[in-house]
Structures are given as structure tokens and as C-alpha cells.
Backbone as a printed PyTorch tensor [residue, N CA C, xyz], in Angstrom:
tensor([[[124.2860,  85.4760,  77.4320],
         [125.3220,  84.6740,  77.9210],
         [126.7050,  85.3700,  77.3450]],

        [[127.4190,  85.3610,  78.3970],
         [128.8810,  85.6790,  78.1460],
         [129.6810,  84.8470,  77.6390]],

        [[130.7480,  84.7440,  77.7370],
         [131.9880,  83.9210,  76.7690],
         [131.4370,  82.3840,  77.0690]],

        [[130.8500,  82.0920,  78.3980],
         [130.9680,  80.3290,  78.1870],
         [129.8680,  80.0320,  78.4570]],

        [[129.4650,  78.9490,  79.0030],
         [127.6900,  78.2530,  79.6500],
         [127.6020,  79.1140,  80.1720]],

        [[127.9350,  79.9180,  81.0460],
         [127.1060,  80.5220,  82.4380],
         [125.9740,  81.3330,  82.0340]],

        [[125.1830,  81.8790,  82.8400],
         [124.0610,  82.5320,  82.3240],
         [124.2150,  83.6570,  83.0360]],

        [[124.0770,  84.8530,  82.4360],
         [124.0530,  86.3880,  82.7150],
         [123.6450,  86.5940,  83.8530]],

        [[123.9100,  86.9730,  85.0350],
         [123.0760,  87.2650,  86.1230],
         [122.3690,  89.0360,  86.1010]],

        [[121.5680,  89.3200,  86.1910],
         [120.5360,  90.3170,  85.9370],
         [120.0630,  91.0300,  87.0260]],

        [[120.5190,  90.2790,  88.2470],
         [120.0230,  90.6160,  89.3950],
         [118.8550,  90.7710,  89.6790]],

        [[117.8950,  91.3320,  90.3110],
         [116.6350,  91.5140,  90.7930],
         [115.7030,  92.7470,  90.2920]],

        [[116.4750,  93.6750,  90.0250],
         [115.6870,  94.8560,  89.1970],
         [114.4870,  94.6110,  88.3990]],

        [[114.5730,  93.7110,  87.4770],
         [113.9980,  93.7540,  86.9450],
         [112.1140,  93.4810,  87.7070]],

        [[112.4260,  92.1570,  88.4730],
         [111.2590,  91.7510,  89.2390],
         [110.5160,  92.9010,  89.5950]],

        [[111.7410,  93.4330,  90.7100],
         [110.9630,  94.3840,  91.7730],
         [110.3220,  95.7640,  90.8250]],

        [[110.8180,  96.2300,  89.6000],
         [110.2450,  97.1200,  88.8640],
         [108.9690,  96.2120,  88.5260]],

        [[109.1010,  95.5280,  87.8210],
         [107.2330,  94.4750,  87.5180],
         [106.4600,  94.7840,  88.6420]],

        [[107.2760,  93.8050,  89.9230],
         [106.1790,  93.7320,  90.7890],
         [105.6150,  95.4390,  91.8350]],

        [[106.3150,  96.4960,  91.5840],
         [105.7790,  97.7560,  91.7830],
         [105.0080,  98.1880,  90.4770]],

        [[104.9830,  98.0700,  89.5830],
         [104.1790,  98.5780,  88.3510],
         [102.7380,  97.6140,  88.5760]],

        [[102.7410,  96.1250,  89.2120],
         [101.9000,  95.8770,  89.1680],
         [100.8290,  95.9440,  90.6210]],

        [[101.4820,  96.4480,  92.3650],
         [101.1750,  96.8980,  92.8370],
         [100.3360,  98.4020,  92.5400]],

        [[100.7000,  99.1300,  91.9580],
         [100.7420, 100.3550,  91.3770],
         [ 99.3070, 100.1180,  90.9260]],

        [[ 99.3050,  99.0380,  90.1600],
         [ 97.9790,  98.8180,  89.2060],
         [ 96.9260,  98.5290,  89.9720]],

        [[ 97.4810,  97.7230,  90.8970],
         [ 95.8440,  96.8850,  91.9670],
         [ 95.2430,  97.5930,  92.9640]],

        [[ 96.6200,  98.8210,  92.8350],
         [ 95.7410,  99.5950,  94.2730],
         [ 95.0770, 100.5480,  93.0450]],

        [[ 95.5910, 101.2160,  92.1210],
         [ 94.2780, 102.4280,  90.8830],
         [ 92.8930, 100.9070,  90.8060]],

        [[ 92.7250, 100.1120,  90.6090],
         [ 92.0000,  99.2120,  90.8180],
         [ 91.2390,  98.8510,  91.6220]],

        [[ 91.3230,  98.6700,  93.2700],
         [ 91.2060,  99.0310,  94.4140],
         [ 90.7030, 100.2010,  94.6320]],

        [[ 91.4510, 101.3840,  94.7170],
         [ 90.8430, 102.9920,  93.9690],
         [ 89.6550, 103.3670,  93.3920]],

        [[ 89.1410, 102.3150,  92.1470],
         [ 88.5940, 102.5910,  90.8640],
         [ 87.4890, 102.0500,  92.0030]],

        [[ 87.3740, 101.0220,  92.4820],
         [ 86.1570, 100.7890,  93.6370],
         [ 85.6120, 101.3100,  94.6620]],

        [[ 86.7180, 102.1260,  95.0800],
         [ 86.2800, 103.1350,  96.1050],
         [ 85.8070, 103.9890,  95.8950]],

        [[ 85.9000, 104.3380,  94.5560],
         [ 85.6230, 105.8670,  94.0010],
         [ 83.9170, 105.5670,  93.6630]],

        [[ 83.7040, 104.2520,  93.1530],
         [ 82.0250, 104.1080,  93.2260],
         [ 81.4000, 103.8770,  94.5380]],

        [[ 82.1270, 103.3660,  95.6000],
         [ 81.6930, 103.4880,  96.9740],
         [ 81.1290, 104.5940,  97.4110]],

        [[ 82.3190, 105.6290,  97.3240],
         [ 82.0410, 106.7640,  97.9540],
         [ 81.5720, 107.9380,  96.9350]],

        [[ 81.7440, 107.2300,  95.8070],
         [ 81.4650, 108.7310,  94.9070],
         [ 79.5500, 108.6870,  94.4230]],

        [[ 78.9980, 107.6330,  94.3510],
         [ 77.9020, 106.9610,  94.3100],
         [ 76.5400, 107.9380,  94.8730]],

        [[ 76.5980, 108.0930,  96.2810],
         [ 75.9530, 108.9110,  97.1280],
         [ 76.1360, 110.2670,  96.9660]],

        [[ 77.1290, 110.9780,  96.1630],
         [ 77.3040, 112.2960,  96.0630],
         [ 76.8850, 112.4620,  94.7080]],

        [[ 77.3730, 112.0260,  93.6640],
         [ 77.3430, 112.5510,  92.4850],
         [ 76.4660, 111.5540,  91.3060]],

        [[ 76.1190, 110.3110,  92.1130],
         [ 75.0410, 109.4720,  91.2420],
         [ 75.6660, 108.7560,  90.1560]],

        [[ 75.0000, 108.8930,  89.1050],
         [ 75.4740, 107.9840,  87.7320],
         [ 76.7190, 108.1200,  87.2580]],

        [[ 77.1770, 109.9010,  87.6310],
         [ 78.7590, 109.9750,  86.9730],
         [ 79.8070, 109.6290,  87.4040]],

        [[ 79.3840, 108.8820,  88.5520],
         [ 80.7500, 108.3300,  89.2220],
         [ 81.4930, 106.8330,  88.5530]],

        [[ 80.3870, 106.5610,  87.4510],
         [ 80.9180, 105.4720,  86.6100],
         [ 82.1780, 105.8270,  85.8000]],

        [[ 81.3720, 106.9170,  85.1180],
         [ 82.8950, 107.5950,  83.9170],
         [ 83.8610, 107.3870,  84.4330]],

        [[ 84.6410, 108.5200,  85.6990],
         [ 86.0130, 108.1400,  86.3330],
         [ 86.5640, 107.0130,  86.9930]],

        [[ 85.4290, 106.1660,  87.5900],
         [ 85.4860, 104.7770,  87.5020],
         [ 86.3200, 103.8880,  86.5260]],

        [[ 85.3630, 103.9060,  85.8620],
         [ 85.7800, 103.4920,  84.6980],
         [ 86.7040, 103.7090,  83.7580]],

        [[ 87.6200, 104.8370,  83.9980],
         [ 88.4820, 105.1130,  83.3760],
         [ 89.7790, 104.8900,  84.1220]],

        [[ 89.9570, 104.8560,  85.5810],
         [ 90.7580, 104.4530,  86.4100],
         [ 91.0070, 102.9690,  85.9640]],

        [[ 89.7460, 101.9980,  85.8220],
         [ 89.7440, 100.8770,  85.9830],
         [ 90.6580, 100.5230,  84.4850]],

        [[ 90.2160, 100.9260,  83.4230],
         [ 90.3420, 100.9370,  82.3110],
         [ 91.9340, 101.0840,  82.2870]],

        [[ 92.3450, 102.0910,  82.4700],
         [ 93.8070, 102.6700,  83.3150],
         [ 94.9410, 101.2670,  83.9650]],

        [[ 94.2390, 100.9480,  84.7330],
         [ 94.6490,  99.4570,  85.7280],
         [ 95.2930,  98.4130,  85.4550]],

        [[ 93.9810,  98.4410,  84.2390],
         [ 93.8500,  97.2430,  83.6030],
         [ 95.2800,  97.2930,  82.6850]],

        [[ 95.0080,  98.3130,  81.9830],
         [ 95.8920,  98.6660,  80.5010],
         [ 97.7120,  98.6000,  81.2580]],

        [[ 97.4880,  99.4540,  82.4180],
         [ 98.7700,  99.2660,  83.4760],
         [ 99.2530,  97.5710,  83.4650]],

        [[ 98.2850,  97.0680,  83.8540],
         [ 98.9240,  95.5360,  84.3720],
         [ 99.0540,  94.8950,  82.8230]],

        [[ 98.7140,  95.0090,  81.9240],
         [ 99.2820,  94.3750,  80.4900],
         [100.5310,  95.1800,  80.3890]],

        [[100.7410,  96.1750,  80.0590],
         [101.5940,  97.1140,  79.4400],
         [102.9710,  96.5780,  80.0290]],

        [[102.9120,  96.4050,  81.6840],
         [103.9440,  96.4650,  82.5020],
         [104.1230,  95.1610,  82.4240]],

        [[103.4670,  93.8960,  82.1450],
         [104.0080,  92.9550,  82.0780],
         [104.6030,  92.3520,  80.8060]],

        [[104.0480,  92.8020,  79.7600],
         [104.9870,  93.2680,  78.5540],
         [106.3170,  93.3430,  78.7890]],

        [[106.1730,  94.3580,  79.1250],
         [107.0900,  95.6810,  79.4500],
         [108.8630,  94.9070,  80.2780]],

        [[108.3810,  93.8370,  81.1820],
         [108.6950,  92.8050,  81.9310],
         [109.3160,  91.4670,  80.8080]],

        [[108.7530,  91.4600,  80.2410],
         [108.8600,  90.3990,  79.3540],
         [109.7950,  90.4050,  78.6500]],

        [[109.6860,  91.5160,  78.0130],
         [110.4840,  92.3140,  76.9380],
         [112.2370,  92.0890,  77.0920]],

        [[111.8870,  93.3620,  78.3000],
         [113.3030,  93.3390,  79.1790],
         [113.9730,  92.1160,  79.5360]],

        [[113.3420,  91.3210,  80.0960],
         [113.6270,  89.8620,  80.5530],
         [114.3450,  89.1840,  79.3110]],

        [[114.0470,  89.0670,  78.2740],
         [114.1400,  89.0560,  76.9890],
         [115.5430,  89.3650,  76.5320]],

        [[115.5220,  90.9220,  76.2930],
         [116.1560,  91.2690,  75.7470],
         [117.8350,  91.2100,  76.9620]],

        [[117.4550,  90.8530,  78.2280],
         [119.2580,  90.8260,  78.9890],
         [119.2390,  89.3370,  78.8710]],

        [[118.2320,  88.2680,  78.3970],
         [118.9920,  86.8810,  78.8880],
         [119.2970,  86.6730,  77.0290]],

        [[118.5800,  87.2050,  76.1880],
         [119.0310,  86.4310,  74.6920],
         [119.6700,  87.6570,  74.1470]],

        [[119.8270,  88.8150,  74.2740],
         [120.4680,  89.7850,  73.7210],
         [119.1520,  90.6000,  72.2600]],

        [[117.9460,  90.0220,  72.6430],
         [117.6210,  90.6370,  71.5260],
         [116.0110,  90.4370,  72.3660]],

        [[115.2290,  91.4050,  71.4440],
         [113.9510,  92.1990,  72.4870],
         [113.5420,  93.1780,  71.9230]],

        [[112.1370,  93.3470,  71.6510],
         [111.3340,  94.5690,  71.5570],
         [111.8650,  95.8170,  72.4140]],

        [[112.1330,  97.3500,  71.7060],
         [112.3720,  98.0000,  72.1830],
         [111.4530,  98.5250,  73.3570]],

        [[112.0710,  98.7770,  74.4400],
         [111.6240,  99.1710,  75.8380],
         [110.7070, 101.1190,  74.8730]],

        [[109.1080, 100.6360,  76.0720],
         [108.1670, 101.5560,  75.5050],
         [108.5150, 103.0930,  75.5360]],

        [[108.0040, 104.0120,  75.6810],
         [108.5670, 105.8800,  76.0310],
         [107.9810, 105.8490,  76.8120]],

        [[107.2970, 106.7620,  77.2230],
         [106.8020, 107.6900,  78.7460],
         [105.4730, 107.2850,  78.8240]],

        [[104.5180, 106.8600,  77.9640],
         [103.2680, 106.3830,  78.2320],
         [102.4870, 105.7120,  79.5570]],

        [[103.4960, 105.0640,  79.8800],
         [103.0050, 104.0590,  81.1770],
         [102.8940, 105.3720,  82.0100]],

        [[103.7620, 105.9340,  82.3690],
         [104.3260, 107.0520,  83.0800],
         [102.8410, 107.7430,  82.8940]],

        [[102.8110, 108.3050,  81.8370],
         [101.6260, 109.3000,  81.3660],
         [100.0190, 108.5240,  81.9550]],

        [[100.1060, 107.4760,  81.1350],
         [ 98.8380, 106.8150,  81.6620],
         [ 98.2560, 106.6950,  83.5110]],

        [[ 99.2590, 106.7080,  84.1410],
         [ 99.2930, 106.2200,  85.1720],
         [ 98.8200, 107.9850,  85.9940]],

        [[ 99.5250, 108.5940,  85.4840],
         [ 99.2200, 109.8230,  86.1950],
         [ 97.7470, 110.5730,  85.3320]],

        [[ 97.6290, 110.2900,  84.5320],
         [ 96.0390, 110.5610,  84.6180],
         [ 94.9930, 109.8390,  84.9340]],

        [[ 95.1690, 108.8870,  85.3740],
         [ 94.7070, 107.3810,  86.3100],
         [ 94.6580, 108.7010,  87.8390]],

        [[ 96.0840, 108.7650,  88.1910],
         [ 96.2780, 109.7190,  89.5820],
         [ 95.2430, 110.5780,  89.7970]],

        [[ 95.3640, 111.9470,  88.6300],
         [ 94.7340, 112.9000,  88.3900],
         [ 93.0670, 113.1840,  88.6770]],

        [[ 92.6040, 111.6740,  87.8310],
         [ 91.4590, 111.5800,  87.7870],
         [ 90.6760, 111.3940,  89.0990]],

        [[ 91.6510, 110.5560,  89.7450],
         [ 90.9310, 109.8600,  91.3400],
         [ 91.0620, 111.2910,  92.5190]],

        [[ 92.0060, 111.8780,  91.5740],
         [ 92.2400, 113.3680,  92.7950],
         [ 91.0780, 114.1360,  92.3380]],

        [[ 90.5460, 114.5660,  91.1010],
         [ 89.6180, 115.5100,  90.6450],
         [ 88.0530, 114.8760,  91.3210]],

        [[ 87.9790, 113.3750,  91.5090],
         [ 86.7590, 113.1360,  91.7670],
         [ 86.8150, 113.4560,  93.3620]],

        [[ 87.5440, 113.1040,  93.7690],
         [ 87.9180, 113.4060,  95.4220],
         [ 87.6560, 114.5510,  95.6140]],

        [[ 88.2150, 115.8020,  95.1930],
         [ 88.0010, 116.8500,  95.2220],
         [ 86.4700, 116.9440,  95.1080]],

        [[ 86.0010, 116.5540,  94.5460],
         [ 84.2230, 116.9910,  93.6670],
         [ 83.6870, 116.3780,  94.9520]],

        [[ 83.6360, 115.5010,  95.6170],
         [ 83.4160, 114.5110,  96.4040],
         [ 83.1000, 115.0600,  97.5490]],

        [[ 84.6940, 115.7220,  98.4240],
         [ 84.6220, 116.1050,  99.3560],
         [ 84.1730, 117.8520,  99.4980]],

        [[ 84.1940, 118.5510,  97.8770],
         [ 83.1930, 119.7140,  98.0740],
         [ 81.7410, 119.4930,  98.3430]],

        [[ 81.4390, 118.7070,  97.4980],
         [ 79.9660, 118.4010,  97.5000],
         [ 79.1700, 117.9620,  99.2450]],

        [[ 80.3530, 117.5600,  99.8950],
         [ 79.9250, 117.7020, 101.7760],
         [ 79.8890, 118.6630, 101.9610]],

        [[ 80.7090, 119.4950, 101.2920],
         [ 80.6730, 120.6550, 102.1980],
         [ 79.2800, 121.9220, 101.6000]],

        [[ 79.0400, 121.3890, 100.6430],
         [ 77.7610, 122.3340, 100.2580],
         [ 76.1820, 121.8720, 100.4230]]])
């Protein structure tokens, strides 16, 4: 709160950022299903490993990004909140994307051999 009873205008940055993280997590979840569909005929049961890693990463990304939004929103509205997380959220996203890239390269390479 500022000096009186007026609410603090926080803008829509938190909401836009939170929605972007959610869209990314849902896209990664959909891609993990696509890995199963496209990779199963080529590499068989081993497809479960990268699909599981990406699905777990996407689920974790959803949970952590929601907690980050709640903490940031609480921090801005009341002045108290949990400290923001470090770069682990970005590292998790990069790990999921790299896993998808490796699987894509393996599937494409297997198609040409």
C-alpha cells in the first residue's frame, strides 16, 4: 500500500510472465507426448526415458512458475514474500529443450540409416 487506502498498481507484468511460463510448460508437455509418438517406432522403449524427463521437467516448471508468481504477487502487494528463485527454472527449461533436441537428432539420424 502507498500512503493511503489506494492499492498499489503492479501492472500486468507478473501475469504475462506467469502465463508465458505456463505456455512453455504446456508446450514441453505436448512435445514429450510427441516424442513418444514419433520416437517409439525408431528407438522403441528407450523413448520413455527422454519423454519422462521432459514431462517431469514440464510438470516441475508448472509448479515452480506458479509458486514464483504467488511469491512475487505477495511481495508486491504486501511487502513480504519469499525470495525469488535463482536460475534453476531457466536451467530446467534448457535441460528439457536439450533433451528434446537430442531425441530429435537421434530420430532423424535413424530415419536416414
